[in-house]
C-alpha positions in Angstrom: 10.0 -26.3 15.1 11.9 -23.7 17.3 15.1 -24.6 15.5 13.7 -23.9 12.1 12.4 -20.4 13.0 15.8 -19.6 14.5 17.5 -21.0 11.4 15.3 -18.8 9.2 16.2 -15.8 11.3 19.9 -16.6 11.0 19.5 -17.0 7.2 17.7 -13.7 7.0 20.4 -11.9 9.2 23.1 -13.4 6.8 21.2 -12.0 3.8 20.9 -8.5 5.3 24.4 -8.3 6.6 25.1 -5.6 3.8 22.7 -3.4 5.8 24.4 -3.7 9.1 26.0 -0.5 10.3 28.6 -1.0 12.8 28.3 2.3 14.6 30.7 1.5 17.5 33.9 2.4 15.6 32.4 5.5 14.1 33.4 9.0 15.3 30.9 11.4 16.7 29.2 13.3 13.9 27.6 12.6 10.5 28.2 9.5 8.5 26.7 8.7 5.0 25.8 5.4 3.5 24.3 4.5 0.0 22.5 1.6 -1.1 21.4 0.5 -4.6 18.2 -1.4 -4.3 16.9 -4.1 -6.7 14.4 -6.9 -6.6 17.2 -9.1 -4.9 16.5 -6.9 -1.7 12.8 -7.5 -1.7 13.3 -11.3 -2.1 14.9 -11.3 1.3 11.5 -10.5 2.7 9.7 -12.8 0.3 8.0 -9.7 -1.3 7.3 -10.3 -5.1 5.0 -7.4 -6.1 7.5 -5.5 -8.1 8.4 -6.9 -11.5 11.6 -4.8 -11.3 13.0 -2.1 -9.0 15.8 0.4 -9.1 16.0 2.6 -6.1 18.8 4.5 -4.5 18.7 4.9 -0.7 20.8 7.3 1.2 21.3 7.2 5.0 22.8 9.7 7.1 23.7 8.5 10.7 24.5 11.2 13.2 26.3 9.7 16.2 26.3 11.5 19.5 27.5 10.3 22.8 24.0 8.9 23.9 22.1 8.2 20.8 22.1 7.7 17.1 20.0 9.8 14.6 19.2 8.2 11.3 17.7 9.9 8.3 16.6 7.7 5.3 15.9 9.1 1.9 15.0 7.1 -1.3 14.2 7.8 -5.0 13.8 5.5 -7.9 11.3 3.4 -9.8 9.4 0.2 -9.3 7.9 -1.7 -12.3 4.4 -2.7 -11.4 1.1 -3.7 -13.1 -1.6 -1.0 -13.3 -4.6 -1.7 -11.2 -7.1 -0.7 -14.0 -5.5 -2.3 -17.1 -2.8 -4.8 -15.8 -0.3 -3.0 -18.1 3.1 -3.0 -16.5 4.8 0.5 -16.0 7.7 2.2 -14.1 6.3 4.1 -11.1 8.6 6.8 -9.8 8.8 6.7 -5.9 10.5 8.9 -3.4 10.3 9.6 0.3 12.1 9.9 3.5 12.1 8.6 7.1 13.8 9.4 10.5 14.7 6.9 13.1 16.1 7.8 16.6 18.2 5.0 18.3 18.7 5.1 22.0 20.2 2.6 24.3 18.5 0.8 27.2 18.1 -2.3 29.1 16.4 -4.3 26.4 15.8 -4.3 22.7 12.4 -2.5 21.9 11.1 -1.4 18.4 7.4 -0.9 19.5 7.6 2.7 18.3 8.2 3.2 14.5 10.4 6.3 15.0 12.3 5.1 18.1 14.4 2.0 18.4 16.0 1.0 21.7 19.1 -1.1 21.5 20.5 -3.0 24.5 23.7 -1.4 26.1 26.8 -3.1 24.6 25.1 -3.3 21.0 27.7 -2.4 18.4 25.8 -2.4 15.1 22.3 -1.8 13.7 20.5 -3.7 11.0 18.6 -1.1 8.9 17.2 -3.7 6.3 13.8 -3.9 7.8 13.4 -0.1 8.0 14.5 0.3 4.5 12.1 -2.4 3.3 9.0 -0.8 5.1 9.9 2.7 3.9 10.1 1.5 0.3 7.0 -0.6 0.2 5.1 2.1 2.0 6.0 4.7 -0.5 4.1 3.0 -3.3 0.5 4.3 -3.5 -2.3 1.8 -2.9 -4.0 2.8 -6.3 -1.5 2.2 -9.0 -2.7 3.9 -12.3 -0.6 3.9 -15.5 0.4 7.3 -16.6 -0.9 6.7 -20.1 -4.5 6.5 -18.7 -4.1 10.0 -17.1 -2.7 11.6 -20.4 -4.8 9.4 -22.9 -1.8 7.9 -24.7 -2.4 4.3 -23.5 -4.3 2.0 -25.9 -5.1 -1.3 -24.2 -8.1 -3.7 -24.7 -9.1 -3.5 -21.0 -9.2 0.3 -21.1 -11.2 0.1 -24.4 -13.8 -2.0 -22.6 -13.9 0.2 -19.5 -14.5 3.2 -21.9 -17.3 1.4 -23.6 -19.0 0.6 -20.3 -18.7 4.1 -19.0 -20.4 5.5 -22.2 -23.1 2.9 -21.9 -23.6 4.0 -18.2 -23.8 7.5 -19.2 -26.4 6.8 -21.9 -28.5 4.9 -19.3 -28.3 7.9 -17.0 -29.5 10.3 -19.8 -32.4 8.0 -20.6 -33.5 8.0 -17.0 -33.1 11.8 -16.9 -35.4 12.2 -20.1 -38.6 10.5 -18.7 -41.9 12.1 -19.5 -42.4 14.9 -17.1 -45.9 13.8 -16.4 -44.4 10.9 -14.4 -42.5 13.5 -12.2 -45.9 15.1 -11.3 -47.3 11.8 -10.4 -44.1 11.1 -8.2 -44.7 14.4 -6.5 -48.1 13.4 -5.6 -46.7 10.5 -3.7 -44.1 12.5 -1.9 -46.4 15.3 -0.9 -48.5 13.1 1.4 
């Protein structure tokens, strides 16, 4: 069992090698990296919620003598289903994240903004950080823009509108009750 999990880790590392930044050979100062993300990237993490994705990720690595300062920025679209109608649409996403990398005796990634790499490490795998940043930039409630502006015509949306109108009519009926009943109700509450 242990060899399988190690094998899976090695396969995942091989699939994320494009996101390894070998910082040991870099000069002190800022270095820019750019990545174009598609669904192939999310498949590495067995994440299949996006029908399609087209995201540009820019990473600025600032190397100092004792630490690394990484700034991630992304902008693009993910094609997802609407939560109300299940209609597919392109959702624009963007965001940023900072990561500080220091060196210590042992690897430690307990803090989401601070990564500690063992002394002697020569590269950093940013794939997990990019993945988390992108997935977390998608809102929990995903609503098709056509619902907001009224341009979407969809069977599920029509049914939702009809149900809403019925509920509003029921509320109006309850409000138009004979006022004598209100006086009787008041006698019960005045006790």
